[in-house]
DOPAKOL-698577 format. One record per residue: residue number from 1; residue in one letter; x, y, z of N, C-alpha, C in turn. Coordinates in steps of 0.05 Angstrom, whole numbers, plus 5000, padded with zeros to 4 digits. Layout:
<rs>
R   sefi   vose   neast   nnorth    nup   caeast   canorth   caup   ceast   cnorth    cup
R    NUM      A       X        Y      Z        X         Y      Z       X        Y      Z
...
</rs>
This chain:
<rs>
R   sefi   vose   neast   nnorth    nup   caeast   canorth   caup   ceast   cnorth    cup
R      1      M    7365     2793   1297     7341      2811   1299    7345     2828   1324
R      2      T    7339     2854   1322     7343      2872   1345    7321     2867   1365
R      3      T    7325     2878   1389     7305      2874   1410    7278     2886   1402
R      4      A    7279     2910   1389     7255      2923   1381    7240     2907   1360
R      5      S    7255     2895   1341     7243      2879   1320    7230     2854   1332
R      6      A    7244     2841   1351     7234      2818   1364    7208     2824   1379
R      7      T    7209     2847   1392     7185      2855   1408    7162     2860   1389
R      8      A    7167     2874   1366     7146      2879   1347    7135     2854   1335
R      9      A    7153     2835   1329     7144      2809   1318    7127     2794   1337
R     10      A    7136     2795   1363     7120      2781   1384    7093     2793   1387
R     11      T    7093     2820   1385     7067      2834   1387    7048     2827   1365
R     12      V    7059     2826   1340     7042      2818   1317    7032     2789   1321
R     13      T    7049     2771   1330     7041      2744   1334    7019     2741   1354
R     14      V    7023     2755   1377     7003      2754   1398    6977     2766   1388
R     15      A    6979     2788   1373     6955      2801   1363    6940     2782   1344
R     16      A    6956     2769   1327     6943      2751   1307    6930     2728   1322
R     17      A    6944     2717   1342     6933      2695   1357    6908     2703   1372
R     18      T    6909     2727   1383     6886      2737   1398    6862     2742   1379
R     19      G    6869     2752   1355     6847      2756   1335    6834     2730   1327
R     20      T    6851     2709   1324     6840      2683   1317    6823     2673   1339
R     21      A    6833     2677   1364     6817      2667   1387    6791     2681   1388
R     22      N    6791     2708   1384     6767      2724   1385    6747     2715   1364
R     23      L    6759     2709   1340     6742      2700   1317    6729     2674   1324
R     24      A    6745     2656   1336     6734      2630   1343    6712     2633   1364
R     25      G    6718     2651   1384     6699      2656   1405    6673     2668   1393
R     26      G    6677     2686   1374     6654      2698   1362    6637     2678   1346
R     27      T    6651     2660   1332     6637      2639   1317    6621     2621   1335
R     28      G    6634     2614   1358     6620      2597   1377    6595     2611   1389
R     29      A    6598     2637   1394     6575      2651   1405    6553     2653   1385
R     30      I    6560     2657   1360     6539      2658   1339    6525     2631   1336
R     31      A    6541     2610   1337     6529      2583   1335    6510     2577   1359
R     32      A    6519     2586   1383     6502      2582   1407    6476     2598   1404
R     33      Q    6478     2623   1393     6454      2639   1390    6436     2626   1369
R     34      A    6447     2613   1349     6431      2601   1328    6417     2576   1339
R     35      R    6431     2562   1357     6418      2538   1369    6395     2545   1388
R     36      R    6398     2568   1401     6378      2575   1421    6350     2577   1409
R     37      P    6346     2592   1387     6319      2593   1375    6308     2566   1367
R     38      R    6326     2548   1358     6317      2521   1350    6307     2506   1375
R     39      R    6322     2509   1397     6313      2496   1422    6287     2508   1431
R     40      D    6284     2534   1430     6259      2547   1438    6236     2538   1420
R     41      A    6241     2536   1394     6220      2528   1376    6211     2500   1382
R     42      A    6230     2482   1387     6223      2454   1393    6207     2452   1419
R     43      R    6216     2469   1439     6202      2469   1464    6173     2479   1461
R     44      N    6170     2501   1446     6143      2512   1441    6126     2492   1425
R     45      H    6138     2478   1406     6123      2458   1391    6112     2437   1409
R     46      Q    6128     2427   1428     6119      2406   1446    6098     2417   1465
R     47      R    6101     2442   1474     6081      2455   1492    6054     2456   1478
R     48      V    6054     2464   1453     6029      2466   1438    6016     2439   1435
R     49      L    6032     2418   1429     6020      2391   1426    6009     2381   1453
R     50      D    6023     2386   1475     6014      2377   1501    5988     2392   1508
R     51      A    5988     2418   1503     5964      2434   1510    5940     2425   1493
R     52      A    5945     2420   1467     5923      2412   1450    5912     2385   1459
R     53      R    5929     2367   1466     5920      2341   1475    5903     2343   1500
R     54      E    5912     2360   1519     5897      2364   1544    5869     2376   1538
R     55      L    5869     2398   1522     5844      2412   1517    5824     2396   1501
R     56      L    5834     2382   1481     5817      2365   1465    5805     2343   1483
R     57      G    5821     2333   1502     5811      2313   1520    5789     2324   1539
R     58      E    5791     2350   1545     5772      2363   1563    5747     2373   1548
R     59      L    5752     2386   1525     5731      2400   1510    5722     2387   1484
R     60      G    5738     2368   1475     5732      2356   1449    5737     2376   1426
R     61      A    5721     2373   1405     5725      2390   1381    5721     2419   1385
R     62      E    5709     2427   1408     5704      2455   1414    5729     2470   1421
R     63      A    5751     2456   1428     5776      2470   1436    5786     2486   1413
R     64      G    5792     2512   1418     5801      2530   1397    5831     2535   1398
R     65      M    5841     2546   1377     5870      2551   1375    5879     2572   1396
R     66      E    5862     2591   1402     5868      2611   1422    5870     2599   1450
R     67      Q    5852     2581   1455     5853      2567   1481    5877     2549   1483
R     68      I    5884     2536   1461     5908      2519   1461    5933     2536   1466
R     69      A    5934     2559   1453     5957      2577   1457    5959     2586   1486
R     70      A    5937     2594   1498     5937      2603   1526    5946     2580   1544
R     71      R    5936     2556   1540     5944      2533   1557    5974     2528   1553
R     72      A    5984     2531   1529     6013      2526   1524    6031     2548   1534
R     73      G    6019     2572   1539     6036      2594   1548    6051     2607   1526
R     74      V    6039     2606   1501     6052      2619   1478    6031     2636   1464
R     75      G    6040     2653   1446     6022      2670   1431    6008     2653   1410
R     76      V    5984     2662   1402     5969      2647   1382    5983     2647   1356
R     77      G    5999     2668   1350     6015      2669   1326    6036     2646   1325
R     78      T    6047     2639   1349     6066      2617   1350    6052     2591   1343
R     79      V    6028     2587   1352     6013      2563   1346    6008     2561   1315
R     80      Y    6000     2583   1303     5994      2583   1275    6019     2580   1258
R     81      R    6042     2589   1268     6066      2585   1253    6074     2556   1252
R     82      R    6068     2542   1274     6074      2513   1274    6053     2497   1260
R     83      F    6028     2506   1263     6005      2491   1252    5986     2511   1239
R     84      P    5985     2511   1213     5968      2531   1198    5938     2529   1204
R     85      S    5930     2505   1214     5901      2501   1219    5898     2481   1242
R     86      K    5874     2480   1254     5870      2460   1275    5871     2432   1263
R     87      D    5863     2429   1238     5865      2403   1225    5894     2393   1224
R     88      S    5913     2410   1218     5941      2402   1216    5951     2395   1244
R     89      L    5942     2408   1264     5949      2402   1292    5938     2375   1300
R     90      I    5913     2370   1294     5901      2344   1301    5914     2322   1285
R     91      E    5922     2327   1260     5936      2307   1244    5961     2298   1258
R     92      E    5976     2317   1270     6001      2309   1283    5994     2294   1309
R     93      L    5973     2302   1323     5965      2287   1347    5957     2259   1341
R     94      V    5943     2255   1318     5935      2228   1310    5960     2211   1306
R     95      S    5980     2222   1293     6005      2207   1289    6019     2200   1315
R     96      L    6018     2219   1334     6031      2214   1360    6016     2191   1375
R     97      V    5989     2192   1375     5974      2172   1389    5979     2145   1376
R     98      S    5979     2144   1349     5983      2119   1335    6011     2108   1341
R     99      A    6031     2126   1341     6059      2117   1346    6062     2105   1374
R    100      E    6048     2118   1393     6049      2107   1421    6037     2079   1422
R    101      L    6014     2075   1409     6002      2049   1409    6020     2028   1396
R    102      I    6032     2035   1373     6049      2017   1359    6073     2009   1376
R    103      E    6084     2028   1391     6106      2023   1408    6098     2003   1430
R    104      V    6074     2006   1441     6064      1987   1461    6061     1960   1449
R    105      G    6051     1959   1424     6047      1934   1410    6073     1919   1406
R    106      E    6094     1934   1399     6120      1922   1395    6131     1910   1421
R    107      R    6127     1924   1443     6136      1914   1469    6119     1889   1477
R    108      A    6093     1890   1471     6076      1866   1477    6085     1842   1461
R    109      L    6095     1846   1437     6104      1823   1421    6128     1810   1432
R    110      E    6142     1824   1450     6166      1812   1463    6158     1794   1486
R    111      Q    6133     1795   1495     6124      1777   1517    6118     1749   1505
R    112      D    6135     1731   1513     6133      1704   1500    6116     1685   1516
R    113      D    6100     1695   1535     6083      1677   1551    6054     1678   1542
R    114      G    6049     1692   1520     6022      1693   1510    6005     1715   1522
R    115      S    6016     1731   1540     6001      1752   1553    6001     1779   1538
R    116      G    6016     1780   1516     6019      1805   1502    5992     1815   1490
R    117      L    5975     1797   1482     5949      1805   1471    5933     1821   1491
R    118      E    5931     1810   1515     5916      1825   1536    5929     1852   1542
R    119      T    5956     1852   1544     5970      1877   1548    5963     1898   1528
R    120      F    5963     1890   1503     5957      1909   1481    5928     1918   1481
R    121      L    5910     1899   1486     5882      1906   1486    5876     1926   1509
R    122      R    5889     1923   1531     5885      1942   1553    5896     1970   1546
R    123      A    5919     1970   1532     5931      1995   1523    5912     2009   1503
R    124      I    5900     1994   1485     5882      2006   1466    5857     2017   1481
R    125      G    5847     2002   1500     5825      2012   1516    5831     2038   1530
R    126      R    5855     2040   1542     5863      2065   1556    5865     2088   1536
R    127      S    5876     2082   1513     5878      2103   1493    5851     2113   1483
R    128      L    5833     2094   1479     5805      2101   1471    5792     2118   1492
R    129      A    5796     2111   1517     5783      2126   1539    5796     2154   1542
R    130      E    5822     2155   1539     5836      2181   1542    5828     2201   1521
R    131      H    5823     2191   1496     5817      2209   1474    5788     2208   1465
R    132      R    5770     2199   1483     5743      2194   1475    5729     2219   1465
R    133      R    5736     2243   1476     5721      2267   1468    5729     2278   1441
R    134      W    5751     2268   1430     5759      2276   1403    5764     2253   1384
R    135      A    5756     2229   1392     5760      2206   1375    5747     2209   1348
R    136      G    5723     2223   1348     5709      2227   1322    5725     2244   1303
R    137      L    5743     2260   1312     5759      2276   1295    5780     2260   1280
R    138      L    5786     2236   1290     5807      2220   1278    5798     2205   1253
R    139      L    5773     2199   1251     5764      2181   1229    5767     2193   1201
R    140      P    5762     2219   1197     5765      2229   1169    5794     2229   1159
R    141      R    5813     2226   1177     5841      2229   1169    5852     2202   1161
R    142      E    5850     2196   1136     5855      2168   1127    5883     2165   1116
R    143      T    5901     2185   1119     5927      2182   1107    5946     2167   1126
R    144      R    5960     2181   1143     5978      2168   1161    5963     2151   1182
R    145      A    5939     2160   1190     5923      2146   1210    5916     2118   1199
R    146      K    5909     2116   1173     5901      2090   1162    5925     2071   1162
R    147      C    5948     2082   1155     5972      2065   1154    5979     2055   1182
R    148      S    5977     2073   1202     5983      2065   1230    5963     2044   1240
R    149      S    5937     2048   1234     5917      2030   1243    5921     2002   1230
R    150      T    5930     2002   1206     5936      1976   1193    5958     1962   1208
R    151      Q    5978     1977   1218     6000      1965   1234    5989     1954   1260
R    152      V    5970     1968   1272     5959      1959   1297    5944     1933   1293
R    153      R    5928     1931   1271     5915      1906   1264    5935     1883   1261
R    154      A    5956     1889   1247     5976      1868   1242    5988     1859   1269
R    155      Q    5994     1878   1287     6005      1870   1313    5985     1853   1329
R    156      L    5959     1861   1328     5939      1845   1342    5938     1816   1331
R    157      G    5941     1813   1304     5941      1787   1292    5964     1770   1302
R    158      K    5988     1782   1303     6012      1768   1313    6009     1761   1342
R    159      L    5998     1779   1358     5994      1774   1386    5974     1751   1391
R    160      L    5954     1750   1374     5935      1728   1376    5949     1702   1369
R    161      D    5965     1701   1349     5980      1677   1342    5998     1668   1366
R    162      N    6011     1688   1379     6028      1682   1402    6011     1669   1425
R    163      A    5987     1681   1429     5970      1671   1450    5960     1643   1444
R    164      H    5954     1638   1419     5947      1611   1411    5969     1591   1416
R    165      R    5993     1598   1409     6016      1580   1413    6021     1575   1443
R    166      A    6017     1596   1459     6021      1593   1488    5998     1580   1502
R    167      G    5976     1577   1488     5952      1565   1500    5937     1582   1519
R    168      T    5941     1609   1518     5927      1628   1536    5900     1637   1525
R    169      I    5896     1633   1499     5871      1640   1486    5861     1616   1470
R    170      S    5835     1612   1470     5824      1589   1455    5832     1590   1426
R    171      A    5837     1567   1414     5845      1566   1386    5821     1574   1368
R    172      Q    5797     1575   1379     5774      1583   1363    5771     1613   1359
R    173      V    5786     1628   1375     5785      1658   1372    5800     1666   1347
R    174      R    5786     1682   1331     5797      1691   1305    5803     1721   1306
R    175      P    5820     1731   1288     5825      1760   1287    5800     1777   1286
R    176      G    5780     1767   1272     5755      1782   1270    5742     1785   1298
R    177      D    5745     1765   1315     5734      1767   1342    5749     1789   1358
R    178      V    5775     1790   1355     5791      1810   1369    5784     1838   1359
R    179      M    5781     1842   1333     5774      1868   1323    5746     1876   1332
R    180      A    5727     1857   1332     5700      1863   1342    5701     1872   1371
R    181      L    5718     1860   1387     5721      1868   1415    5731     1897   1416
R    182      V    5751     1904   1400     5762      1931   1401    5740     1951   1393
R    183      W    5725     1946   1371     5704      1964   1363    5682     1966   1384
R    184      S    5676     1944   1398     5656      1945   1419    5665     1962   1442
R    185      M    5691     1960   1449     5702      1976   1471    5699     2005   1464
R    186      R    5705     2012   1439     5703      2040   1431    5674     2050   1433
R    187      G    5655     2034   1424     5627      2042   1426    5618     2045   1455
R    188      L    5627     2028   1473     5620      2029   1501    5632     2055   1513
R    189      I    5657     2061   1507     5670      2085   1517    5656     2110   1508
R    190      E    5648     2110   1482     5634      2134   1472    5607     2137   1485
R    191      A    5594     2114   1491     5567      2115   1502    5566     2124   1531
R    192      C    5585     2114   1547     5583      2120   1576    5609     2128   1589
R    193      G    5629     2136   1573     5655      2143   1584    5655     2165   1604
R    194      D    5637     2185   1601     5636      2207   1620    5623     2199   1647
R    195      V    5605     2180   1645     5590      2171   1669    5603     2148   1683
R    196      A    5611     2128   1667     5624      2104   1678    5650     2099   1662
R    197      P    5671     2115   1668     5696      2114   1652    5711     2088   1652
R    198      D    5706     2071   1672     5720      2046   1674    5704     2022   1665
R    199      A    5680     2027   1654     5663      2004   1646    5676     1987   1625
R    200      W    5693     1999   1608     5706      1984   1586    5724     1962   1598
R    201      Q    5736     1967   1622     5754      1947   1633    5739     1922   1642
R    202      R    5715     1925   1653     5699      1902   1660    5691     1887   1635
R    203      Y    5683     1902   1615     5674      1891   1589    5697     1874   1577
R    204      L    5721     1885   1578     5745      1871   1568    5750     1846   1585
R    205      D    5748     1848   1611     5753      1825   1629    5734     1802   1621
R    206      I    5709     1809   1618     5689      1788   1612    5695     1774   1585
R    207      H    5702     1790   1565     5708      1779   1539    5734     1762   1539
R    208      L    5754     1771   1554     5778      1756   1555    5773     1729   1569
R    209      T    5755     1729   1589     5748      1704   1602    5735     1685   1581
R    210      G    5718     1696   1564     5706      1680   1543    5727     1670   1523
R    211      F    5746     1688   1517     5767      1680   1498    5784     1656   1509
R    212      R    5785     1654   1535     5802      1633   1547    5786     1607   1550
R    213      S    5760     1608   1546     5743      1585   1550    5751     1563   1530
R    214      P    5754     1538   1540     5761      1516   1521    5737     1505   1505
R    215      G    5713     1512   1513     5690      1502   1499    5684     1518   1474
R    216      P    5663     1509   1459     5655      1524   1435    5647     1553   1442
R    217      L    5656     1572   1426     5650      1600   1432    5624     1609   1420
R    218      S    5618     1600   1396     5593      1609   1383    5588     1591   1358
R    219      T    5562     1589   1352     5556      1574   1327    5556     1593   1303
R    220      T    5558     1619   1309     5560      1639   1287    5590     1643   1279
R    221      P    5597     1642   1254     5625      1646   1246    5635     1674   1253
R    222      A    5661     1675   1258     5674      1701   1263    5675     1717   1237
R    223      I    5680     1743   1240     5684      1760   1216    5708     1749   1201
R    224      A    5704     1743   1175     5724      1731   1159    5746     1751   1151
R    225      P    5770     1741   1145     5792      1759   1137    5785     1777   1113
R    226      D    5770     1767   1093     5763      1784   1070    5742     1805   1078
R    227      Q    5726     1799   1098     5707      1819   1108    5722     1840   1124
R    228      L    5741     1832   1140     5757      1851   1154    5771     1870   1135
R    229      H    5781     1860   1113     5795      1876   1093    5777     1898   1082
R    230      E    5752     1893   1080     5733      1912   1069    5726     1934   1089
R    231      L    5731     1929   1115     5724      1949   1136    5747     1969   1139
R    232      P    5741     1994   1145     5761      2015   1147    5781     2008   1170
R    233      A    5807     2010   1164     5827      2004   1184    5825     2024   1207
R    234      S    5817     2049   1201     5816      2069   1222    5796     2064   1244
R    235      R    5778     2043   1240     5760      2036   1261    5774     2023   1285
R    236      S    5799     2014   1280     5811      1997   1300    5824     2012   1323
R    237      T    5829     2037   1320     5841      2052   1342    5827     2079   1346
R    238      A    5833     2093   1368     5821      2119   1373    5835     2140   1357
</rs>
């Protein structure tokens, strides 16, 4: 091969290699550009959820989509693209709240000293207090919320069994007693949460003291399992 031919061949090879490199670089840049909107969308989605949770906690059902958009720092169109209605936004918040409680319940079940029931009851109380201004919006949503609340009930039942085995709660305490306590905390929080936001904690302390009592708790029977089954599961959480 002559020097000129070798030079030409080398030039073609370099050009081809450079072209391939440029193509690969271009593909990488396109992929990076494609990922960026996805990251931005995910970030905006979380901002909207955080803002909605804050505003519903402050204003309750009166919080509007425009206010939520302003708090999130996004356009109202962005909010509506993610959530076509306030109902759909609240539905996702319900799922998030329920998932958080279920996660706490799972961790409480790992406590083998019988203290998990108290841990979980306090977590439920905090959740009820945090979401008290929009708790009423959760009740009509019986789809995913109902399923999650059923899980919470099941976790409470297992935690009560653990407490019985550990001897930290009287053997006379029944699941119906625990559920009645949760519903009572909710009613107390709704009644005086704005004026006395910590009253539920004293109420829970008093009832837990009663639950630990070795003596007879009451001559009135607890709510029976079949009666519990007839009651809406969504009453059990905020």
